PDB file with one MODEL, atoms N, CA, C and O in Angstrom:
MODEL        1
ATOM      1  N   LEU A   1      -6.533   0.612 -17.231  1.00  0.00           N
ATOM      2  CA  LEU A   1      -5.456   0.653 -16.349  1.00  0.00           C
ATOM      3  C   LEU A   1      -5.764   0.227 -15.051  1.00  0.00           C
ATOM      4  O   LEU A   1      -6.861   0.450 -14.539  1.00  0.00           O
ATOM      5  N   PRO A   2      -4.797  -0.413 -14.452  1.00  0.00           N
ATOM      6  CA  PRO A   2      -4.978  -1.001 -13.055  1.00  0.00           C
ATOM      7  C   PRO A   2      -5.140   0.010 -11.984  1.00  0.00           C
ATOM      8  O   PRO A   2      -4.779   1.162 -12.226  1.00  0.00           O
ATOM      9  N   ASP A   3      -5.634  -0.283 -10.848  1.00  0.00           N
ATOM     10  CA  ASP A   3      -5.893   0.554  -9.654  1.00  0.00           C
ATOM     11  C   ASP A   3      -4.956  -0.162  -8.548  1.00  0.00           C
ATOM     12  O   ASP A   3      -5.547  -0.913  -7.772  1.00  0.00           O
ATOM     13  N   PRO A   4      -3.593  -0.017  -8.396  1.00  0.00           N
ATOM     14  CA  PRO A   4      -2.731  -0.632  -7.618  1.00  0.00           C
ATOM     15  C   PRO A   4      -2.854  -0.179  -6.005  1.00  0.00           C
ATOM     16  O   PRO A   4      -3.206   0.942  -5.638  1.00  0.00           O
ATOM     17  N   PHE A   5      -2.554  -1.096  -5.278  1.00  0.00           N
ATOM     18  CA  PHE A   5      -2.517  -0.729  -3.807  1.00  0.00           C
ATOM     19  C   PHE A   5      -1.356  -1.770  -3.327  1.00  0.00           C
ATOM     20  O   PHE A   5      -0.941  -2.695  -4.025  1.00  0.00           O
ATOM     21  N   ALA A   6      -0.947  -1.485  -2.133  1.00  0.00           N
ATOM     22  CA  ALA A   6       0.010  -2.366  -1.345  1.00  0.00           C
ATOM     23  C   ALA A   6      -0.571  -2.889  -0.125  1.00  0.00           C
ATOM     24  O   ALA A   6      -1.279  -2.112   0.516  1.00  0.00           O
ATOM     25  N   LYS A   7      -0.398  -4.090   0.322  1.00  0.00           N
ATOM     26  CA  LYS A   7      -0.812  -4.429   1.700  1.00  0.00           C
ATOM     27  C   LYS A   7       0.415  -4.944   2.478  1.00  0.00           C
ATOM     28  O   LYS A   7       1.098  -5.832   1.967  1.00  0.00           O
ATOM     29  N   VAL A   8       0.723  -4.457   3.645  1.00  0.00           N
ATOM     30  CA  VAL A   8       2.042  -4.555   4.346  1.00  0.00           C
ATOM     31  C   VAL A   8       1.740  -5.198   5.534  1.00  0.00           C
ATOM     32  O   VAL A   8       0.877  -4.756   6.292  1.00  0.00           O
ATOM     33  N   THR A   9       2.454  -6.329   5.792  1.00  0.00           N
ATOM     34  CA  THR A   9       2.359  -7.049   7.065  1.00  0.00           C
ATOM     35  C   THR A   9       3.746  -7.153   7.772  1.00  0.00           C
ATOM     36  O   THR A   9       4.712  -7.636   7.181  1.00  0.00           O
ATOM     37  N   VAL A  10       3.817  -6.721   8.969  1.00  0.00           N
ATOM     38  CA  VAL A  10       5.063  -6.808   9.799  1.00  0.00           C
ATOM     39  C   VAL A  10       5.083  -8.116  10.497  1.00  0.00           C
ATOM     40  O   VAL A  10       4.195  -8.361  11.314  1.00  0.00           O
ATOM     41  N   ASP A  11       6.039  -8.996  10.242  1.00  0.00           N
ATOM     42  CA  ASP A  11       6.087 -10.322  10.774  1.00  0.00           C
ATOM     43  C   ASP A  11       6.189 -10.186  12.371  1.00  0.00           C
ATOM     44  O   ASP A  11       6.838  -9.281  12.895  1.00  0.00           O
ATOM     45  N   GLY A  12       5.470 -11.191  13.121  1.00  0.00           N
ATOM     46  CA  GLY A  12       5.637 -11.052  14.556  1.00  0.00           C
ATOM     47  C   GLY A  12       4.938  -9.951  15.406  1.00  0.00           C
ATOM     48  O   GLY A  12       4.847 -10.019  16.631  1.00  0.00           O
ATOM     49  N   SER A  13       4.449  -8.920  14.641  1.00  0.00           N
ATOM     50  CA  SER A  13       3.847  -7.804  15.273  1.00  0.00           C
ATOM     51  C   SER A  13       2.389  -7.831  15.294  1.00  0.00           C
ATOM     52  O   SER A  13       1.780  -7.300  16.223  1.00  0.00           O
ATOM     53  N   GLY A  14       1.749  -8.451  14.270  1.00  0.00           N
ATOM     54  CA  GLY A  14       0.449  -8.563  14.097  1.00  0.00           C
ATOM     55  C   GLY A  14      -0.103  -7.244  13.496  1.00  0.00           C
ATOM     56  O   GLY A  14      -1.300  -7.003  13.660  1.00  0.00           O
ATOM     57  N   GLN A  15       0.595  -6.463  12.884  1.00  0.00           N
ATOM     58  CA  GLN A  15       0.388  -5.150  12.095  1.00  0.00           C
ATOM     59  C   GLN A  15       0.104  -5.480  10.787  1.00  0.00           C
ATOM     60  O   GLN A  15       0.838  -6.292  10.224  1.00  0.00           O
ATOM     61  N   CYS A  16      -0.893  -4.962  10.168  1.00  0.00           N
ATOM     62  CA  CYS A  16      -1.249  -5.131   8.646  1.00  0.00           C
ATOM     63  C   CYS A  16      -1.865  -3.746   8.397  1.00  0.00           C
ATOM     64  O   CYS A  16      -2.659  -3.198   9.161  1.00  0.00           O
ATOM     65  N   HIS A  17      -1.385  -3.220   7.184  1.00  0.00           N
ATOM     66  CA  HIS A  17      -1.832  -1.921   6.594  1.00  0.00           C
ATOM     67  C   HIS A  17      -1.913  -2.051   5.177  1.00  0.00           C
ATOM     68  O   HIS A  17      -1.199  -2.846   4.566  1.00  0.00           O
ATOM     69  N   SER A  18      -2.745  -1.311   4.628  1.00  0.00           N
ATOM     70  CA  SER A  18      -3.021  -1.137   3.270  1.00  0.00           C
ATOM     71  C   SER A  18      -2.879   0.313   2.855  1.00  0.00           C
ATOM     72  O   SER A  18      -3.344   1.196   3.576  1.00  0.00           O
ATOM     73  N   THR A  19      -2.283   0.580   1.774  1.00  0.00           N
ATOM     74  CA  THR A  19      -1.986   1.957   1.262  1.00  0.00           C
ATOM     75  C   THR A  19      -3.519   2.424   0.490  1.00  0.00           C
ATOM     76  O   THR A  19      -4.505   1.730   0.245  1.00  0.00           O
ATOM     77  N   ASP A  20      -3.285   3.731   0.261  1.00  0.00           N
ATOM     78  CA  ASP A  20      -4.415   4.263  -0.595  1.00  0.00           C
ATOM     79  C   ASP A  20      -4.306   3.655  -1.988  1.00  0.00           C
ATOM     80  O   ASP A  20      -3.197   3.250  -2.336  1.00  0.00           O
ATOM     81  N   THR A  21      -5.324   3.550  -2.811  1.00  0.00           N
ATOM     82  CA  THR A  21      -5.330   3.151  -3.970  1.00  0.00           C
ATOM     83  C   THR A  21      -4.839   4.151  -5.094  1.00  0.00           C
ATOM     84  O   THR A  21      -5.452   5.218  -5.136  1.00  0.00           O
ATOM     85  N   CYS A  22      -3.993   3.990  -5.856  1.00  0.00           N
ATOM     86  CA  CYS A  22      -3.561   4.852  -6.853  1.00  0.00           C
ATOM     87  C   CYS A  22      -4.395   4.544  -8.158  1.00  0.00           C
ATOM     88  O   CYS A  22      -4.224   3.487  -8.766  1.00  0.00           O
ATOM     89  N   LYS A  23      -5.285   5.480  -8.562  1.00  0.00           N
ATOM     90  CA  LYS A  23      -6.186   5.151  -9.730  1.00  0.00           C
ATOM     91  C   LYS A  23      -5.370   5.261 -11.135  1.00  0.00           C
ATOM     92  O   LYS A  23      -4.490   6.070 -11.430  1.00  0.00           O
ATOM     93  N   ALA A  24      -5.890   4.271 -11.866  1.00  0.00           N
ATOM     94  CA  ALA A  24      -5.599   3.960 -13.328  1.00  0.00           C
ATOM     95  C   ALA A  24      -3.870   4.525 -13.526  1.00  0.00           C
ATOM     96  O   ALA A  24      -3.527   5.517 -14.170  1.00  0.00           O
ATOM     97  N   THR A  25      -3.119   3.742 -12.903  1.00  0.00           N
ATOM     98  CA  THR A  25      -1.648   4.063 -13.328  1.00  0.00           C
ATOM     99  C   THR A  25      -0.833   2.675 -13.336  1.00  0.00           C
ATOM    100  O   THR A  25      -1.168   1.675 -12.701  1.00  0.00           O
ATOM    101  N   LEU A  26       0.240   2.784 -14.128  1.00  0.00           N
ATOM    102  CA  LEU A  26       1.007   1.742 -14.296  1.00  0.00           C
ATOM    103  C   LEU A  26       2.396   1.985 -13.446  1.00  0.00           C
ATOM    104  O   LEU A  26       3.300   1.162 -13.308  1.00  0.00           O
ATOM    105  N   ASP A  27       2.343   3.259 -12.937  1.00  0.00           N
ATOM    106  CA  ASP A  27       3.654   3.706 -12.164  1.00  0.00           C
ATOM    107  C   ASP A  27       3.198   4.200 -10.848  1.00  0.00           C
ATOM    108  O   ASP A  27       3.391   5.388 -10.589  1.00  0.00           O
ATOM    109  N   PRO A  28       2.593   3.401  -9.948  1.00  0.00           N
ATOM    110  CA  PRO A  28       2.175   3.867  -8.645  1.00  0.00           C
ATOM    111  C   PRO A  28       3.264   4.481  -7.692  1.00  0.00           C
ATOM    112  O   PRO A  28       4.386   3.973  -7.700  1.00  0.00           O
ATOM    113  N   LYS A  29       3.030   5.395  -6.989  1.00  0.00           N
ATOM    114  CA  LYS A  29       3.858   5.934  -5.972  1.00  0.00           C
ATOM    115  C   LYS A  29       2.977   6.298  -4.611  1.00  0.00           C
ATOM    116  O   LYS A  29       1.899   6.892  -4.594  1.00  0.00           O
ATOM    117  N   TRP A  30       3.683   5.808  -3.534  1.00  0.00           N
ATOM    118  CA  TRP A  30       3.026   5.973  -2.246  1.00  0.00           C
ATOM    119  C   TRP A  30       4.084   6.599  -1.341  1.00  0.00           C
ATOM    120  O   TRP A  30       5.280   6.312  -1.299  1.00  0.00           O
ATOM    121  N   ASN A  31       3.441   7.477  -0.650  1.00  0.00           N
ATOM    122  CA  ASN A  31       4.421   8.326   0.372  1.00  0.00           C
ATOM    123  C   ASN A  31       3.666   8.197   1.676  1.00  0.00           C
ATOM    124  O   ASN A  31       3.202   9.192   2.234  1.00  0.00           O
ATOM    125  N   GLN A  32       3.550   7.065   2.126  1.00  0.00           N
ATOM    126  CA  GLN A  32       2.717   6.660   3.443  1.00  0.00           C
ATOM    127  C   GLN A  32       3.668   6.282   4.457  1.00  0.00           C
ATOM    128  O   GLN A  32       4.718   5.697   4.192  1.00  0.00           O
ATOM    129  N   HIS A  33       3.260   6.654   5.765  1.00  0.00           N
ATOM    130  CA  HIS A  33       4.155   6.181   6.883  1.00  0.00           C
ATOM    131  C   HIS A  33       3.083   5.597   7.948  1.00  0.00           C
ATOM    132  O   HIS A  33       2.043   6.191   8.233  1.00  0.00           O
ATOM    133  N   TYR A  34       3.475   4.362   8.494  1.00  0.00           N
ATOM    134  CA  TYR A  34       2.687   3.832   9.621  1.00  0.00           C
ATOM    135  C   TYR A  34       3.546   3.574  10.860  1.00  0.00           C
ATOM    136  O   TYR A  34       4.691   3.121  10.834  1.00  0.00           O
ATOM    137  N   ASP A  35       2.911   3.889  11.852  1.00  0.00           N
ATOM    138  CA  ASP A  35       3.632   3.822  13.157  1.00  0.00           C
ATOM    139  C   ASP A  35       3.192   2.560  14.042  1.00  0.00           C
ATOM    140  O   ASP A  35       3.702   2.373  15.147  1.00  0.00           O
TER     141      ASP A  35
ENDMDL
END
């Protein structure tokens, strides 16, 4: 099974964040907030 994560970039702000990796799942759920 894959180990998905998401990488988020906010246009014009220079901010880039990566989520935690969800191990061995086809249905990842992230509940993360970035300021």
